[in-house]
C-alpha positions in Angstrom: 62.3 -88.0 -1.6 63.9 -88.2 -5.0 60.6 -88.1 -6.8 59.6 -85.0 -4.8 62.4 -83.0 -6.3 61.3 -83.8 -9.8 57.6 -82.8 -9.3 57.1 -79.0 -9.0 53.6 -79.5 -7.5 55.2 -81.2 -4.5 57.8 -78.4 -3.9 57.5 -76.5 -0.7 58.0 -72.7 -0.9 61.6 -73.0 0.2 62.3 -75.6 -2.5 61.3 -73.4 -5.4 64.4 -72.0 -7.1 64.4 -68.2 -7.1 65.7 -67.2 -10.6 65.0 -63.6 -9.9 67.5 -63.4 -7.1 70.1 -65.6 -8.8 70.4 -63.5 -11.9 69.7 -60.0 -10.9 72.7 -58.1 -9.7 70.8 -55.8 -7.4 69.4 -58.6 -5.3 72.9 -60.0 -4.9 74.3 -56.6 -3.7 71.4 -56.2 -1.3 71.9 -59.7 0.1 75.6 -58.9 0.6 75.0 -55.6 2.3 72.4 -57.2 4.6 75.0 -59.8 5.6 77.6 -57.1 6.3 75.3 -55.1 8.5 74.3 -58.1 10.7 75.7 -58.2 14.2 77.3 -54.8 14.4 75.7 -53.1 17.4 77.4 -53.2 20.8 76.5 -51.3 23.9 78.0 -50.7 27.3 77.4 -48.3 30.2 79.4 -45.4 28.6 78.9 -45.7 24.8 77.3 -47.5 21.9 79.7 -48.8 19.4 78.7 -49.7 15.8 81.0 -51.6 13.5 80.2 -52.2 9.8 82.2 -54.1 7.2 82.2 -52.3 3.9 84.7 -54.2 1.7 85.6 -52.5 -1.6 84.3 -49.1 -0.4 86.2 -45.9 0.5 85.1 -43.3 3.1 84.0 -41.1 0.2 81.4 -43.7 -0.9 79.7 -43.7 2.6 77.5 -41.1 4.2 76.5 -41.1 7.9 73.5 -39.1 9.1 72.8 -38.9 12.9 69.6 -37.7 14.5 68.5 -37.9 18.2 67.0 -41.4 17.8 68.6 -42.9 14.7 71.8 -43.4 12.8 71.6 -43.8 9.0 74.5 -45.3 7.0 74.1 -45.0 3.2 76.3 -45.2 0.2 76.8 -46.8 -3.2 78.8 -49.9 -4.0 80.4 -50.0 -7.4 82.3 -53.0 -8.6 84.0 -53.8 -11.9 85.7 -56.9 -13.1 87.9 -56.9 -16.2 89.3 -59.9 -17.9 91.6 -59.5 -21.0 92.7 -62.5 -23.0 94.5 -63.0 -26.2 91.2 -63.3 -28.2 88.7 -61.7 -25.9 87.9 -58.8 -23.6 85.3 -59.2 -20.8 84.0 -56.4 -18.5 81.4 -56.9 -15.8 80.0 -54.0 -13.8 77.6 -54.1 -10.9 76.5 -51.2 -8.7 73.7 -50.3 -6.3 72.9 -48.0 -3.5 72.4 -49.2 0.1 71.0 -47.7 3.2 70.5 -48.9 6.8 68.7 -47.0 9.5 69.7 -48.0 13.0 67.4 -47.0 15.9 69.4 -45.6 18.9 68.5 -45.9 22.6 67.6 -42.7 24.4 70.2 -40.6 26.1 72.9 -40.5 23.4 75.3 -37.5 23.2 75.0 -36.9 19.4 77.5 -33.9 19.6 80.4 -36.2 20.5 79.8 -38.9 17.9 83.0 -40.2 16.1 83.4 -42.3 13.0 86.6 -43.9 11.7 87.1 -45.9 8.5 90.0 -48.2 8.1 90.6 -51.1 5.6 86.9 -51.4 4.7 85.6 -51.3 8.3 83.5 -48.4 9.5 83.6 -47.8 13.3 81.2 -45.4 15.0 81.2 -44.5 18.7 78.3 -42.7 20.3 78.9 -41.7 24.0 75.9 -41.8 26.3 74.9 -38.6 28.1 75.8 -38.7 31.7 72.7 -39.3 33.8 72.5 -37.4 37.1 72.8 -39.8 40.0 69.5 -40.1 41.8 69.7 -39.4 45.5 67.0 -40.7 47.8 65.1 -38.0 49.6 62.9 -38.7 52.6 59.5 -37.1 52.5 57.9 -36.4 55.8 54.2 -37.3 56.2 52.1 -34.5 57.7 49.0 -35.1 59.7 45.9 -32.9 59.5 
């Protein structure tokens, strides 16, 4: 096993280090945003509730677009680190846009959608349209 790590010809695809992702800030931001959007969709009989963690963002950095069959959340993350020392000054900035399109089930009341943003958490509630209750109707069979 030790020798396998030293010989690139024996590496599997998952063993190959990905320098592109490690050193490029956009890949890191995309990976972080994908992680934040995972497991955010909950649904019950009356509504669909979507909750997204967006740390470091304000509501002005996020845009929500709603159509009959999808919800789009997009924005831009900007981050700046500043370190001042006696003999040095270091600033690191990273930024990048993100967008996620979430398909919605049929029968959503898009006119009554609500969104709230508090402490980096975006909560969206989409009520379902009330479906008329189906009543059984007996149909008589006629003979000819």
